[in-house]
N, C-alpha and C positions, 0 to 999 in steps of 0.2 A: 713392281707393278701390282696393284691391288686385285686379287683374284676372288674377292668376296661374292660378286654376282654369279660366278660360276659355281661357287660352293653352295650358295643359298637358293638358287633357282634352277631346278631341273630343266624347266622349259627354256630358260636362257641358254643353258648348256646345249640343248638340242639345236637351238638357232645358231649358236656360235660354231658348233662342229660342222653343221650343214654349210654355213657360209664359208668356213675355212676350206672345205673340200671343193665346193663349187668355184670359189674364187681362184683356186689353184688351177683348175681346168680352164676357166675362162681366160686367164692370163696366158695360158699355152696357145689358145686360139687368138688371143689379142696380138701375139707375136707372129703366129703363123700366117694370118691374113695379109698384113703389110709385106711379109717376106715373100709370099707368093706373087703379089702385085708387083713388087720390085724386080722379081725374077722375070716376070712375063713381060714388063715394060721398060725397066731401067729408068723410069721417070720420077722426078721429085713430085710433079703435079699429080701424077696417077696415084701415088701413095697418099698425098694430101687430100685427094678427092674422096677417099674412104670416109674421112670425117665429114665432109660436105654432104655426102649421101645419107649420113646418119642423122643429121640435124633435124630435118622436118619430121620424120616419124618419131624422134625422141621427143620433140616439142608436143606434137599433137597427142601422142599416146601417154606421155608423161603427165600431162595435165588431166587427161581422162582417167589415167590410172590412179591419180590422187582422189578424184571423185569416187571411183569405185572402192578405194580403200576405206572411204568414210560410209560405205553403204553395203558392203559384202563381207563374208568371212575372210579375213586377211590370210589365215592359214591356207585355205583352199586356193586363193588367188596365187600364192607363192608357189604351191605344189603344181598347179596347172601350168604356170609359166615356165617352171623348170623343165617340165616334160615337153613343152613346145620348143624350148631352147635346144633340148636333145635332138629333136627332129631336124631342126635347122642346121645344127653342126654336123648331123648325119649327111645332109645334102652337100655340105662343104667336103666332106670325106669322099663322097662318090665323085664329085667333080675333080678332086685331086687324083683320083685313080684313073681317070680316062687318059688316053694318049695325049690329048691336047686340052688341058684344063681351060675353061671359058672364063675370061675376065668378067663378063657381065654377071656370072654366078656369084662371084666374090662380092661385087657391089650389091647385088640383090640380097644376098645372105646378110651382109652388114646392115642394110636398111631394116630388114625383118628382125634381126637380133636386137637392133636399137629400139624398134617398136615394142618388142617383147620385154625388153628391159624397162622401158617407160611404164608399161602396165605393172611390172613386178615390183620395182624398187619402192614406190610409196607404201605398199602394203608391207613389205619387208621391213622398211625403216620404222613404220608405225607400230610394229610388234614389240620392239624393245621397251618403250615406256610403259607397256602393259604388263610385262613379265619381270620387270626390275623395279624395286623400290626407288622412290624419288631421290633419296639421299645417296643412292649408289649409281645414278646415271652418269656421273663423271667417270667412275671406274669402268662402267659398261662401255662408255664412249671410247675410252683408252683401249679396252680389250677389242672392240670392233675395229679400231684402226690397226691394232696389231695383227688381227686376222686378215685384214686387207693387205697389209704390208707383207705378211708371210707369203700370201699368194703371189704378190707382185715380185717377190725376190725368187721364190722356188719356182713359180710358174714359168717365167722367161728362161731361167736356167734349164729347167727340164725341157721346155719347148725347143730351146737351142739344141740340146742333145737329140731330141726326137727328130727335129728337122734334118739334122746332120746324118742321123743313122737310118731313120725309117721314112723320112720325107714328111710332107704335110699330112698325108693320110694317117700316119701313126700319131701325130699330134692331135688331130681331130678325133681319132679313136679314143684316146685317153680322156679328152674332154667329155665325150659322151658317157664314159664310165662314171665320171665324177657327178653328173647330174643324177644318175640312178642312185648312187650312194647318198647324195644329198636329200633326196626325197625320202629315203628310209628314215632319216633322222627328223625331217619335218613332220612326219606322220605321228611323231610322239607328242606333238603339241595338242592342247585342247583348242577348240574353236576360239578364234580371236575375233569376235563381232564388235563393230564400233558402237560407241555410246550415242546412237541416234535412233529416231523413231523408226519402227518397222515399215511405216508406210512411205518413207522417203526413198527416192531413187536417184542415182547419179544423173545429172543433167548439165546443160550449159549454165543454168542458173547457179548451180552449186559450184561449178568451176569458177564463175565470176565472183561469187562470194568469197571464195578462197583467195583469189587474186586481190580483192579489195582488202581483206584482212592483212595480207602480206604488205600491201602498199601503206596501210594505216600504221604499221609498225616500223618506224624508221630505223630502229636498231636492226631488226631482221633484214630490212631492205638493204642496209649497209653491208651485212654479211654476204648476201647474194652478189652484190655489185663488185665487192672486193675480190671475191673468188673469181667472178667472170673477168675482171680486169687482168688478174694474175695469169689466168690460163689463156686467155685470148692472145695476149701479147708475149707470153714467155713459156709456152708449152712446146717442148722441143722434140717429142717422141717421133713425129713423122720424119724427122731428119736422121734418126739413128742408123738406119741401113746405110746411108750415105756417109755418115760420120765414121762408122766402122770401116768403110771402104777407104776413106781419106787417110785413116790412121793405119791403113794396111793391116787391119786386124779384124777380118770378117768373123773370126772365132769369138770375138769379144762382143758380138751383137747382144747376146743375152745379158752380158754383164752391164752394158749401157742401159738396157731397159730395167735392170734390177737395182742399179746403183742408188736411185732416188729412194727406193723402198728400204734399202740398207739404212740410210739415214733416218727414215721414218720409224724403222723398227727400233733403232737405238733410243729414239724419243719414247716410244711406247713402253719399252722394257724399263725405262726409268720414270714412268709417268706418275709415280706416287705424289709428286710435287703439284700435279694439276689441281687437286682439291684445295690447295692453299692460295690459288690465284682467283681473285674475285672480279677483277676488271677485264672481262673476257674480250670486249671490243678492242682494247688497246693491244692485247696479245695478238688478236687476228690481224690488225693493221701492220704491226711490226714484223710479224712472221711473213706476211705477204711481201713486204719490201725486201726481206732477206732472201726470199725465193727469187725475186727479180734480180737481185744483186748476184746471186750465185750463178744464174743462167747467163747473165751478161758476162761475167768473168769466164764462163766456159767458152764463150765465143772469143774472148781476148786470148785465152790459153791456146787457141788454134793458130799459133804463130808458125814460124818456118819449121821448127822442130817440135811439134806438139807432143805432149807426154800423155799417154793413155792413163796412167795412174793419177795424174793431176786432174784430168777431166773426170775420172770416176769419183775422185774426192770432191770436186765441186758439185757434181750431180747428187752425191750423197748429202752434201750440205743443203742443197735445194730441197731434197726430199724431207730432210728433217724439219726445215722451216715450213714446208707445206703441210706436214703432219701436225705441227703445233697449231697452225691455222685451222686445220680440219678438226682437231679435237675441240677447240673452243667454239667453232661454229656449231658443231653437233651438240655441244653442251648447252649453248644458248637456245637452240631450237627445242631440245628435249625438255628443258627446264621451264620454258615459258609458254609453249603452245598448248591450248586445251585440246583434249581428245577429240572433240566433235569436229575440229578441222585439221587434226593431226595428219590424216591421209592426204588431203589437198596441199598442205604445207610441205609434206614429204615429197609430193609431186614437183612442187616448185623448187624445193631444195635440190632434187635430183637434177633438174634442168640447170640450175646454177653451177653444179659441180660436174655436169656432163657435157653441156653445150660448150662451155668454155674450152675444154680440151679439143673438142671437135673443130670448132672454129679456129683454135690455136694451130692445129695441124694444117689448115688451109693457109693461114697467115705465114706460118714458118716455111712451108714448102714453096709458096708463091714468092716470098721475099728471097729465099735461097736461089730460086730459079732466075729471078731478075737481077740479083746482085751476086751473093756468095754465101756459102754455108756459115762462114765466120760472121758476116754482117747480120745475117738472120738471127743468130743467137745473141750477139752483142746488143743490137738495136732493140730486140725483144725485151731484154732485161731492163734497159732504160725506160722504154715505154710503160712497162709494168709499174715501176716505181712511181712515175709521173701520174699514171691513172689511178693508182691506189691513193696517192695524196689528194687528188681531186675529189674522189669519193669521200674521203675522210673529212675534208673541209665542207663539202656539200651536205653531208649527213652527220652532224656532230653527235647525234644521239648514240651512234655506234661507239665513238670514242668515250663517251660518258658512262656507258653501260657498267653497272655493278650489280652482281646477283644478290648482294646483301640488302640493297635498297630498291631494286626494280620491282614495281608493283605486280607485273605479270609473273615473275619468278616467285614472289611471296604468295600470290594467289594460288598458283599451281602447287606449291609445296603444302599449303594449307589444305587444299583440296584432296591431294593424294594422302595426306595424313588422316583426313576424315574418312576417305573411302577405305583405307586400310584398317 
């Protein structure tokens, strides 16, 4: 893995370490909330509804957060939202300590955390292209995915231990501490103000301008739709508490959540090959199909005598494919989008990779409730491959994309060279 961005940019190091710590804590809470809902209700649908509750605030505040990222100091925005998340997780901890934890608090906190994430992520994502040279964006993208994967592996594992030993309150308490440490590193950044006129303010017009730009770029639109298709039809995480129970391995819940990230981290640890790939669109399409295939095979593997190790292996393969797709999506975004719309595009990007899993949880849980756990996984994999194929045929600009010849990539490279 190319570590040059970490060596060359002190500000990128601060962002990287902050994100590593906060993602670790957030994944602990990510496991704790559905665990509590499953404990309180024992219902597939109740767990899936967590995702449904998060969709609307994520859409609304994600789009507005993108407009804010193009109008305010992105450093300040990220720090403030980290502190807000700390308060919200604190409310979850208090709820878990009362004799009878309230289900509505879990849903309300999930909604507010989604809104807060919608405000934060565009600013956070728009910082990297400002603190890393253009030629190192591929390496920085791989490092960012490694950071996310590390949190996704260690977070659920630690969360499982905390839930087993200290309960949900211990899990939420650790997450609160990670937000505080994250803010310490973020304060090391210089102000990251957008390249826009000082008199401009975020508005509906700016949001609409961002959406128009995204729609005009058929290659970018393809990346969003491929990711949405893969996640809506083949995102299995809402099923994991029930999958662990069916396997008679409740102790393995953290492993099921972490398995995909294990595959992803293998990809990022060997990501030096990324810079030699230029047809990023094709890599995204093929990786999304591999994700669907692996999830579908997971469902098939739930036969009469299912093997936990085989299922973990298939989930790891799915995670590896998803990470390949994620690396090249991020690379296309960062190498071709001008800074004046970078925040709004980051907001749309966040929606594409966040709404999909949320709706995927609803689809997976509803299908499992109406049919079976096995059918939900297997059918989701097939639908994912079909949907990705339709997107690819409909938007051929994605399949044709080549960073050596794409005019947007060449323009941004020249612009960054002149600015540097």
